[in-house]
Every structure is written in structure tokens, then in C-alpha cells.
C-alpha positions in Angstrom: 93.8 -7.4 24.7 94.3 -11.1 24.3 96.3 -13.7 26.7 97.0 -17.1 25.6 98.4 -19.4 28.3 98.2 -21.9 31.2 95.8 -20.5 33.8 96.2 -21.2 37.5 94.7 -22.8 39.4 93.3 -25.4 37.1 96.5 -25.4 35.2 94.8 -25.6 31.8 95.7 -23.9 28.5 93.1 -21.2 27.8 92.8 -17.8 26.1 91.3 -14.9 28.0 90.5 -11.3 26.5 90.4 -8.2 28.4 87.8 -5.3 27.7 87.6 -2.4 29.8 89.8 -3.9 32.8 87.7 -7.0 32.9 88.1 -10.7 31.7 86.1 -12.2 29.0 86.1 -15.6 28.4 85.0 -15.5 24.7 86.8 -14.3 21.8 86.9 -10.5 21.1 87.5 -9.7 17.1 90.6 -7.5 16.5 92.2 -8.1 20.2 95.8 -7.6 20.5 97.6 -10.7 21.6 100.0 -9.5 24.6 100.8 -12.6 26.1 101.5 -16.1 24.2 102.6 -18.7 26.5 103.5 -18.7 30.0 101.7 -19.0 33.1 98.6 -16.9 34.2 98.1 -16.3 38.0 95.5 -14.0 39.4 96.9 -11.2 41.0 98.6 -11.7 44.2 97.3 -10.8 47.3 99.0 -9.5 50.7 96.2 -10.2 53.4 98.1 -8.5 56.4 99.8 -5.1 55.0 100.3 -1.3 56.4 100.1 1.1 53.5 100.9 4.3 55.3 102.6 2.8 58.1 106.7 3.5 58.5 109.0 2.5 61.3 108.6 5.9 63.0 104.6 5.7 62.6 102.4 7.3 59.9 103.9 8.3 56.7 103.0 11.1 54.2 100.7 10.0 51.2 103.6 10.3 48.5 105.5 7.7 50.9 102.6 5.6 51.1 102.1 5.5 47.1 105.9 4.3 47.0 104.9 1.6 49.5 101.9 0.4 47.4 104.1 0.8 44.0 106.8 -1.4 45.5 104.2 -4.2 46.3 102.4 -3.7 43.1 105.9 -4.5 41.4 106.2 -7.8 43.4 102.8 -8.9 42.0 100.8 -7.7 44.6 97.4 -6.4 43.1 95.2 -6.9 46.2 95.8 -5.7 49.8 93.9 -6.2 52.8 95.4 -3.1 55.0 95.4 -4.5 58.4 95.3 -0.9 60.1 96.9 2.3 59.2 97.5 5.5 61.1 96.8 7.5 57.9 93.8 7.9 55.5 95.0 5.6 52.4 91.4 6.8 50.7 93.1 8.7 48.3 95.1 5.9 47.2 92.1 3.8 46.5 91.5 6.1 43.5 94.6 5.5 41.8 94.6 3.3 38.7 98.2 2.4 39.1 98.0 1.3 42.5 97.1 -2.2 43.9 93.5 -2.6 45.2 93.4 -1.7 49.0 90.6 -3.3 51.4 91.3 -0.8 54.5 90.5 -2.0 58.1 90.8 1.8 59.5 92.9 2.0 62.5 93.9 -0.5 65.1 91.6 -0.3 68.4 93.9 -0.7 71.6 94.1 0.1 75.0 96.2 3.2 76.3 99.8 2.1 76.6 98.9 -1.0 75.2 100.1 -1.1 71.6 102.6 1.2 69.6 102.2 4.6 70.3 100.3 6.8 67.6 99.4 3.7 65.9 95.9 3.1 66.6 92.7 4.4 68.3 93.4 4.1 71.9 90.0 3.7 74.3 89.6 3.0 77.9 86.3 1.7 77.6 83.3 1.1 75.1 85.0 -1.3 72.8 81.6 -1.8 70.7 81.1 2.3 70.0 84.8 2.2 68.9 84.2 -0.8 66.6 81.0 0.7 65.2 82.8 3.8 64.0 86.0 2.0 62.6 83.4 -0.5 60.8 82.1 2.9 59.5 85.4 4.0 58.3 87.0 1.0 56.9 86.2 -1.4 54.2 84.6 -4.0 55.6 87.2 -5.0 58.3 88.1 -4.1 61.7 91.3 -4.6 63.5 91.5 -5.2 67.2 94.6 -5.5 69.3 93.9 -8.4 71.2 97.2 -8.8 73.1 100.3 -7.0 74.1 102.6 -6.8 76.9 101.2 -5.6 79.9 103.9 -3.9 81.8 102.4 -4.6 85.3 102.3 -8.2 84.7 105.6 -8.1 82.8 104.2 -10.4 79.9 101.7 -10.8 76.9 98.1 -10.3 78.1 94.6 -10.0 76.8 93.3 -6.3 76.3 89.6 -7.0 76.4 86.9 -9.1 78.5 85.1 -11.9 76.9 81.8 -9.9 77.4 83.5 -7.0 75.3 84.5 -8.9 72.9 81.3 -10.7 71.9 79.5 -7.1 72.1 81.8 -5.5 69.9 82.1 -8.4 67.2 78.1 -8.5 67.1 78.2 -4.9 66.5 80.8 -5.1 63.5 78.9 -8.1 62.1 75.5 -6.4 62.4 77.1 -3.5 60.3 78.2 -6.0 57.7 82.1 -6.0 58.4 84.4 -8.6 59.6 86.5 -8.5 62.5 90.5 -9.6 63.0 92.8 -9.5 65.9 96.8 -9.0 66.6 97.4 -12.2 68.8 101.0 -13.2 69.9 99.9 -15.4 72.9 97.9 -17.8 74.3 95.3 -16.2 76.6 93.5 -14.0 74.5 92.7 -16.5 71.6 89.9 -18.2 73.3 87.6 -15.4 73.9 88.7 -13.8 70.4 87.3 -17.0 68.8 84.4 -17.9 71.1 83.4 -14.2 70.3 83.2 -15.1 66.6 85.7 -13.3 65.5 86.6 -14.0 61.6 90.4 -13.8 61.5 93.3 -14.0 63.8 96.6 -12.5 62.8 100.0 -14.1 63.8 98.5 -16.7 66.2 101.9 -17.8 67.7 100.5 -18.7 70.6 97.7 -21.4 69.0 97.4 -24.6 71.0 95.6 -27.8 69.8 92.6 -26.7 71.7 92.4 -23.4 70.1 93.4 -24.8 66.7 90.4 -27.0 67.0 88.3 -24.2 68.2 89.5 -22.1 65.1 88.8 -25.2 62.7 85.3 -26.0 64.1 84.2 -22.3 63.6 86.2 -21.7 59.9 88.0 -18.7 61.8 91.1 -17.6 59.4 94.6 -17.2 60.2 97.3 -15.0 58.6 100.5 -16.1 60.4 102.8 -13.3 58.9 105.9 -15.6 59.1 108.3 -13.5 58.0 107.3 -11.1 60.6 107.5 -13.8 63.3 111.3 -13.9 62.3 112.0 -10.4 64.3 110.7 -11.9 67.6 114.1 -12.8 68.7 115.4 -9.4 68.3 112.2 -8.1 70.5 113.1 -10.2 73.1 116.7 -9.1 72.8 115.3 -5.7 73.5 113.1 -6.4 76.3 115.9 -7.0 78.9 113.5 -5.2 81.6 111.1 -7.8 81.0 112.5 -11.1 80.9 109.3 -13.3 81.3 107.9 -11.3 78.1 111.5 -11.8 76.5 111.2 -15.5 77.1 108.0 -16.0 76.2 108.6 -14.3 72.7 111.4 -16.6 72.4 109.7 -19.6 72.8 106.6 -18.5 70.2 109.4 -18.3 67.7 110.8 -21.4 68.4 107.6 -23.5 67.9 106.0 -21.3 65.1 106.4 -23.6 62.2 104.9 -26.4 64.1 102.1 -24.3 65.2 101.2 -23.2 61.9 101.9 -26.5 60.2 99.3 -28.1 63.0 96.8 -25.1 62.0 97.2 -26.1 58.3 96.7 -30.2 58.9 93.5 -29.0 60.9 92.0 -27.5 57.9 91.8 -23.9 59.2 91.8 -21.2 56.4 95.2 -19.7 56.2 96.3 -16.8 54.0 99.7 -15.1 53.2 100.3 -11.6 55.0 103.8 -10.0 55.1 102.9 -7.3 57.7 104.9 -4.8 55.7 104.9 -1.5 57.1 107.2 -0.7 60.2 109.9 -3.3 60.4 108.7 -5.0 57.5 109.6 -4.1 54.0 106.9 -4.1 51.3 107.0 -6.2 48.3 107.8 -9.6 50.3 104.8 -11.6 49.4 107.0 -14.3 47.7 109.1 -14.5 50.9 105.6 -15.2 52.7 104.5 -17.6 50.3 107.9 -19.6 50.3 107.7 -19.5 54.4 103.9 -21.1 54.0 105.5 -23.8 52.0 108.2 -24.4 54.2 106.0 -25.3 57.2 103.8 -27.6 55.3 101.7 -26.0 52.5 102.1 -27.3 49.1 103.5 -25.0 46.6 100.1 -24.6 44.9 98.2 -24.3 48.1 100.9 -21.7 49.3 100.5 -19.8 45.8 96.6 -20.1 46.5 97.1 -18.8 49.7 98.1 -15.5 48.3 96.3 -15.6 45.1 93.0 -17.5 44.1 91.8 -18.6 47.7 92.7 -15.2 49.2 91.0 -13.6 46.5 87.9 -15.6 46.8 87.9 -15.0 51.0 88.3 -11.3 50.2 85.3 -11.2 47.9 87.2 -10.9 44.5 87.0 -13.5 42.1 90.0 -15.1 40.1 90.2 -15.2 36.1 86.4 -16.2 35.4 84.4 -14.1 33.2 83.8 -10.3 34.1 86.4 -10.6 36.8 88.9 -7.5 37.4 91.8 -8.0 34.8 94.4 -8.4 37.9 96.9 -10.9 36.2 100.6 -11.9 36.6 102.5 -13.8 34.0 105.5 -16.0 34.5 107.5 -17.8 32.1 107.7 -21.1 33.9 105.3 -22.9 36.3 105.7 -21.2 39.9 104.1 -24.5 41.4 107.1 -26.4 40.2 109.5 -23.7 41.4 108.3 -21.1 43.7 111.3 -18.6 43.0 109.6 -18.1 39.6 107.4 -15.9 41.6 110.1 -13.3 42.0 110.5 -12.4 38.3 107.2 -11.7 36.6 107.0 -11.5 33.0 104.2 -9.0 32.8 101.7 -7.5 35.4 98.2 -6.5 34.2 96.5 -4.4 36.8 92.8 -3.4 36.1 93.2 -4.2 32.4 96.6 -2.1 32.2 100.0 -3.2 31.6 102.9 -2.4 34.1 
């Protein structure tokens, strides 16, 4: 197949050919022209997504397939699954579904995360990390903080020593580590231990932002998920300190993420779909990133070419996977264009 259009991010008119699901940059005789005009964007990325998770916990595989299809039809062609209670490896063999990079299951302490979602351990975090590193696709997901009912507020789950040992185990196994963190207290230990990414990061301060920037630690702020914080607080009447904390984190999230962007922290788009967030909302997250200070082009890049590079998937270069979303107008001029793709091509197949 042959496609002609303005290719992002460079913004230059180009011709691309697709052979056996791969991009070719040299003419292919006899190729059928399927796109002539418009804007060609490397397949969108949801860098924090939970295929296989529903409001009540793990779902059956057919429902997980529907979740992935919903994401695909929004233009999301690559998913970093940030922890799933079910084994989604069968979905990775489906040519019609987005590529999924699995992080295995969340690692938490008993009664310190949503029930039945993760692996709950009392001790020996390094061994649990080694197990999930072997089970996943190069990522491990920790629960960095959660409400401690004895304290009545968010609190870290792990000591600094445990984190340093566990993250070293993951890195030695060739895996990267990320962590769910809402509050402030867990962040220094995670960042100093060499964690690769922070999810949410609503408790970031000037000091921890500077620390992340110096270490190159990535941030996936899941802004559309942070919109649920006031509702969480309203349901936490037994824990007023925690409720007030969640409202405060919500109130300052725009300034927090804006400061992280200004500091040069690599920021990527993730919806936290699954559970309370519907799948297929990647454009809402891109728009939210733009609203807190990213340029339109950078916000798209956070969910496309930059995120793909971070996850090890090249964009529309010679030999790259033919994962392409085509739009009639320039989405850098109007992000709402992203809601109406003209064509979605995944693995060289048109959907």
C-alpha cells in the first residue's frame, strides 16, 4: 500500500509504502494508494492503561478484548498495561488489537491497595519484583503509597532499602520499574532508588521535581484520573485527613504537572483506563496535558512519537511497524481533530 500526506512530527509531505506490515520509504512498484492527503501520525500510545481490569476487578478475556478494541478505535495502537489482574497474553497474538506491553500484576502489601487486583506480600519485595519481571514484558508495577488506615492518610508501603534492592533486581533482569504514587512521602525513596517512572505524581514538590529531572525519571500524570479525587474524598468520611489530602492534591495538580514539564521531566500520556476510567479516552488525556502547559505538538508527542521512542517502538521510519493514524486536518492546530481519524492502520491492516 502507498500513503501520501504530511508526516508528523517533522511536518513534511512524504510518501510512505507499507509491505508486510512494515513502513518502507522507497517506492514499491504496483502499490495501491490508500491515502492521498491529510496528516499521518504514528499510532497513539496510552502509557498507563489496564486492559483486563473492570470496576469490579478482573474481567473475562472477551471483555478485555472489547476494552482493547475501544482503545484501538480511538487511535491507540500501543498500550503500556500498567498492571492487570488477568493474563492478557492471548490478546498479544490478536492482529486486530493494539500492541500491549504488560507490567504483570501490581505489587502491594496486604490491605494496602484495591482488593484482588495485585500480588500482596508481607515481605521480600525483591523476590516479588523478580517474579513479575519474568512474567511481564519489561516493566514492573509497584504500589508506592496508599491509605494506611492506622495513620488515616496516604503513607509509603516500602522502606528505602527494600526499594533500592528491588529496583536493582528489576534492572539486572532487564526490566524497568514504575510506581503508583499519590502523596508526597513515598517519592524521595522511589526516585533515589532509581525508579524509571512515577504514575500520577500528584504529590510532587519542587525538590522531588528537581530530583526526577536530574535522574531522568519519567512521569505519567493520568490527569483525567485525577479528576476523580474529589469523589474519592467524599467517600472517605471516616478518614478526614486523607480526604482533605486528596482534595488538596487535586486542587494543585495543574500547577504540579506544569512545573514538571517546565523542569524538563519526560511526561507521557496515560489515561488509567480500567476500573473507574473508560477506555478510549486518550484524546482527553492529550487535551488535559495541553491545558496544563504542553504545546499541542508536545501533547500529541507525549501520546505518539515521544512515547513510542520511550517504549522502544520507532515512529514512521524505514522498517518501523505500520501503525498509523490518518487525519484530514492538522491536529497540532486543533486537538479535537484527533477525535475523528480518517483511517487507522495497525500492523499494516486498515481498520
